C-alpha positions as CSV (number, residue, x, y, z in Angstrom):
1,M,0.0,0.0,0.0
2,N,1.0,3.7,-0.3
3,C,1.2,6.1,2.5
4,P,-2.0,8.3,2.4
5,R,0.0,11.3,3.4
6,C,3.2,11.3,1.3
7,G,2.0,8.8,-1.3
8,K,5.2,6.7,-1.2
9,P,4.9,2.8,-1.0
10,I,5.2,1.2,2.4
11,G,7.1,-2.1,2.4
12,G,10.4,-3.6,1.9
13,Y,13.5,-3.1,4.1
14,V,14.9,-0.3,6.3
15,T,18.3,0.1,7.7
16,A,18.7,-0.9,11.4
17,G,19.2,2.1,13.6
18,S,18.0,4.6,10.9
19,T,15.3,7.2,11.2
20,A,13.1,5.1,8.9
21,A,13.5,2.1,11.3
22,S,12.7,4.2,14.3
23,R,9.5,5.4,12.6
24,V,8.4,1.9,11.7
25,S,8.9,0.8,15.3
26,K,6.4,3.5,16.3
27,G,3.9,2.5,13.7
28,L,4.6,5.5,11.5
29,C,5.4,5.9,7.8
30,P,9.1,5.2,7.2
31,H,9.3,8.0,4.6
32,C,7.5,11.0,6.2
33,G,6.8,9.9,9.7
34,G,3.1,10.3,9.3
35,S,0.6,8.3,11.3
36,M,-1.6,5.7,9.7
37,P,-5.4,6.1,9.4
38,R,-7.7,3.8,11.5
39,G,-7.5,0.2,10.3
40,Y,-3.9,0.3,9.1
41,K,-0.7,-0.6,10.9
42,V,3.0,-0.3,10.1
43,G,5.5,-2.6,11.8
44,F,8.4,-5.0,11.3
45,A,7.7,-8.5,9.8
46,N,6.7,-11.1,12.4
47,S,9.6,-13.4,13.0
48,S,7.5,-16.0,14.6
49,G,6.3,-17.3,11.2
50,S,2.6,-16.2,11.6
51,K,0.9,-14.8,8.6
52,P,0.8,-11.0,8.2
53,R,-2.5,-9.2,8.5
54,P,-4.1,-9.3,5.0
55,Q,-4.5,-6.0,3.3
56,P,-8.0,-4.9,2.3
57,T,-9.2,-5.4,-1.2
58,Y,-10.1,-2.2,-3.1
59,Y,-12.4,-1.9,-6.1
60,K,-13.1,1.0,-8.4
61,A,-16.0,3.1,-6.9
62,D,-17.4,4.1,-10.3
63,A,-17.4,0.5,-11.4
64,V,-19.2,-0.6,-8.2
65,K,-21.8,2.1,-8.8
66,E,-22.2,1.1,-12.5
67,I,-22.9,-2.6,-11.8
68,G,-25.1,-1.5,-8.9
69,R,-27.4,0.1,-11.5
70,K,-28.1,-3.5,-12.7
71,G,-29.2,-4.5,-9.2
72,P,-33.0,-4.0,-9.6
73,Y,-33.2,-6.2,-12.7
74,K,-31.1,-9.0,-11.0
75,G,-33.3,-8.5,-7.9
76,I,-36.5,-9.0,-9.9
77,C,-35.1,-12.2,-11.5
78,T,-34.1,-13.5,-8.0
79,I,-37.6,-12.6,-6.6
80,L,-39.2,-14.5,-9.5
81,N,-37.1,-17.6,-8.7
82,G,-38.2,-17.4,-5.1
83,V,-41.9,-17.0,-6.0
84,L,-41.8,-19.9,-8.5
85,G,-40.0,-22.2,-6.1
86,G,-42.3,-21.3,-3.2
87,L,-45.4,-21.6,-5.4
88,F,-44.6,-25.1,-6.8
89,C,-43.6,-26.3,-3.3
90,I,-47.0,-25.2,-2.0
91,L,-48.8,-26.8,-5.0
92,N,-46.8,-30.0,-4.3
93,H,-48.3,-30.1,-0.8
94,H,-45.3,-28.7,1.0
95,L,-46.7,-25.5,2.4
96,V,-44.1,-24.7,5.1
97,I,-41.1,-25.4,2.8
98,G,-42.7,-23.2,0.1
99,I,-43.4,-20.3,2.3
100,I,-40.0,-20.4,4.0
101,F,-38.1,-20.6,0.7
102,A,-40.1,-17.8,-0.9
103,V,-39.6,-15.5,2.1
104,V,-35.9,-16.2,2.4
105,I,-35.1,-15.6,-1.3
106,I,-37.3,-12.5,-1.6
107,A,-35.7,-11.0,1.5
108,A,-32.2,-11.8,0.3
109,A,-32.9,-10.3,-3.1
110,V,-34.3,-7.1,-1.6
111,V,-31.3,-6.6,0.8
112,Y,-28.6,-7.5,-1.7
113,Y,-29.8,-6.4,-5.1
114,F,-31.9,-3.3,-4.0
115,L,-30.5,-2.0,-0.7
116,Y,-26.9,-3.0,-0.9
117,A,-26.5,-2.4,-4.6
118,D,-27.9,1.2,-4.1
119,A,-25.6,2.0,-1.2
120,P,-23.0,4.7,-1.9
121,A,-19.6,3.3,-2.7
122,L,-17.4,6.0,-1.2
123,G,-13.7,5.8,-2.0
124,K,-10.9,5.9,0.6
125,Y,-10.1,9.3,2.0
126,D,-6.9,11.0,0.6
127,Y,-5.3,13.0,3.4
128,R,-3.1,14.9,0.9
129,T,-6.0,16.3,-1.2
130,G,-8.8,16.1,1.4
131,T,-11.0,14.2,-1.1
132,F,-12.1,10.7,-1.7
133,S,-10.3,8.6,-4.3
134,N,-11.9,6.2,-6.7
135,D,-10.9,3.2,-4.6
136,T,-13.5,1.6,-2.3
137,Q,-13.7,-1.4,-0.1
138,T,-17.4,-1.8,-1.0
139,S,-17.5,-5.0,-3.0
140,P,-19.6,-5.1,-6.2
141,I,-22.7,-7.1,-6.5
142,N,-22.5,-10.4,-8.4
143,N,-24.7,-13.0,-10.0
144,G,-24.3,-15.6,-7.3
145,L,-27.5,-15.1,-5.4
146,M,-29.6,-14.9,-8.6
147,I,-28.1,-18.1,-10.1
148,A,-28.3,-19.9,-6.8
149,S,-31.9,-19.0,-6.3
150,L,-32.8,-20.4,-9.7
151,A,-31.0,-23.7,-9.0
152,A,-32.5,-24.0,-5.5
153,G,-36.0,-23.2,-6.7
154,L,-35.8,-25.7,-9.5
155,F,-34.4,-28.4,-7.2
156,L,-37.0,-27.9,-4.5
157,S,-39.8,-27.9,-7.0
158,L,-38.7,-31.1,-8.6
159,A,-38.0,-32.8,-5.2
160,T,-41.3,-31.9,-3.7
161,Y,-43.0,-33.0,-7.0
162,R,-41.4,-36.4,-6.7
163,N,-42.5,-36.8,-3.1
164,S,-46.0,-35.6,-3.6
165,G,-47.2,-38.7,-5.5
166,L,-48.3,-36.6,-8.5
167,Q,-46.0,-38.3,-11.0
168,S,-49.0,-39.5,-12.9
169,G,-49.8,-35.9,-13.9
170,R,-47.1,-34.7,-16.2
171,G,-48.7,-31.3,-16.7
172,R,-47.2,-29.8,-13.5
173,L,-43.7,-31.1,-14.3
174,Y,-43.9,-29.3,-17.7
175,W,-45.0,-26.2,-15.9
176,I,-42.0,-26.4,-13.5
177,L,-39.5,-26.9,-16.3
178,G,-41.1,-24.3,-18.5
179,T,-41.4,-21.5,-16.0
180,F,-37.9,-21.9,-14.6
181,G,-36.6,-22.1,-18.2
182,F,-38.3,-18.8,-18.9
183,S,-36.7,-17.3,-15.7
184,L,-33.3,-18.7,-17.0
185,I,-33.7,-16.8,-20.2
186,L,-34.6,-13.6,-18.4
187,Q,-31.6,-13.6,-16.1
188,A,-29.2,-14.8,-18.8
189,F,-29.3,-11.3,-20.3
190,T,-27.5,-9.9,-17.2
191,W,-24.9,-12.6,-16.7
192,R,-22.4,-10.5,-18.6
193,H,-22.8,-7.6,-16.2
194,T,-19.8,-8.5,-14.0
195,Y,-17.3,-6.3,-12.3
196,K,-15.0,-6.5,-15.3
197,W,-17.8,-5.3,-17.6
198,A,-18.6,-2.5,-15.1
199,I,-15.1,-1.1,-15.3
200,G,-15.4,-0.6,-19.1
201,A,-19.0,0.6,-18.8
202,A,-18.0,3.2,-16.2
203,V,-15.2,4.5,-18.5
204,Q,-17.7,4.7,-21.4
205,R,-20.3,6.5,-19.2
206,Q,-17.7,9.1,-18.2
207,K,-16.8,9.7,-21.8
208,D,-20.5,10.1,-22.8
209,E,-21.0,12.6,-19.9
210,Q,-18.0,14.6,-21.0
211,K,-19.3,14.7,-24.6
212,M,-22.7,15.8,-23.4
213,K,-21.2,18.6,-21.3
214,F,-19.1,19.7,-24.3
215,Y,-22.1,19.7,-26.6
216,E,-24.1,21.8,-24.1
217,Y,-21.2,24.2,-23.9
218,F,-20.9,24.3,-27.7
219,L,-24.6,25.2,-28.0
220,E,-24.3,27.9,-25.4
221,Q,-21.4,29.5,-27.2
222,L,-23.2,29.1,-30.5
223,Y,-26.3,31.0,-29.4
224,K,-24.1,33.7,-27.8
225,G,-22.5,34.3,-31.1
226,N,-19.0,33.2,-30.0
227,I,-18.7,30.5,-32.7
228,K,-17.1,31.4,-36.0
229,C,-16.6,29.5,-39.2
230,G,-13.3,27.6,-39.2
231,K,-12.5,28.5,-42.8
232,C,-13.7,32.1,-43.4
233,G,-14.1,33.3,-39.9
234,K,-17.7,34.4,-40.3
235,T,-19.8,34.4,-37.2
236,I,-22.4,31.5,-37.4
237,D,-25.8,33.1,-37.4
238,S,-28.1,30.7,-39.3
239,L,-27.0,27.6,-41.2
240,Y,-23.9,25.6,-40.3
241,S,-22.2,22.2,-40.5
242,V,-20.4,20.7,-37.5
243,A,-18.3,17.7,-36.8
244,F,-17.3,16.6,-33.3
245,K,-14.0,14.8,-32.6
246,D,-12.7,14.0,-29.2
247,D,-13.0,17.2,-27.1
248,G,-13.3,19.6,-30.1
249,A,-15.6,20.6,-32.9
250,I,-15.1,21.8,-36.5
251,V,-17.7,24.3,-37.6
252,L,-18.2,25.6,-41.1
253,C,-20.8,28.1,-42.4
254,D,-23.2,27.3,-45.3
255,E,-21.1,29.4,-47.7
256,C,-17.9,27.3,-47.1
257,F,-19.5,23.9,-46.9
258,P,-22.4,22.5,-48.9
259,W,-25.5,22.5,-46.6
260,K,-28.2,19.9,-46.8
261,K,-31.5,20.0,-45.0
262,N,-31.7,17.4,-42.2
263,G,-28.6,15.6,-43.6
264,Q,-25.0,14.9,-43.0
265,T,-21.8,14.5,-45.0
266,E,-18.7,12.5,-44.3
267,V,-15.3,14.0,-45.2
268,G,-12.0,12.5,-44.3
269,G,-13.5,10.3,-41.6
270,L,-15.4,13.1,-40.0
271,V,-19.2,13.3,-40.1
272,F,-20.5,16.8,-40.6
273,R,-24.1,17.3,-39.4
274,H,-26.0,20.1,-41.2
275,E,-27.9,22.1,-38.6
276,S,-29.6,25.5,-38.2
277,M,-30.0,27.9,-35.3
């Protein structure tokens, strides 16, 4: 880990009798002498052979928030599994098992996929800047509960069906397989929404938000008359063509660039949209 005060890595070796060694013996940073925040400890390696205290695992806060947005859908799929499992257990003459299973699964789905997924994922506090970083100990939600509820619901439904003496009526068996198959299809759409996916999605969301802010700023400057044609320098006052690239824009008036009503033109890999004020 890095010292939250000076930012230098803590670990490795120090010279015996040095200032750094004295700081480590007091539980301070060997580089700057700063104290550690609550939950962290600096010291010499344990010579007794016991395992050192494991360091906390950090995740990207924006990725945790991104995958948390998928929580309600996963929660609904999990609740559906609980309802189906409980319903078929009741129909198979196992009332208590059905009620307990449905209540447990629904409660777990609400707590994990709605309440926990919606909780703020605050990053760790940076003493140097006085702000929170993008690293958080809040773990992202996963698909485990959703998949486990499907497997458990299907297993209980089939097990209680076998013990109910209703084997002669195949209709209910087909309903069990069919409804859980439908639930499987519904939740399969969200299996790809893992933490790894959330990291890329968070980056893309940030890019989209930056583009939207730039576009809003561009329109504001355009209507204020601060945008000029990139070729002739004429102030844009009516018709214009614009192409956005990265964090910039190329704007040309209708006299310097052929203008089409409600159209667009691609030139050199740039797509110019023909718009009017």
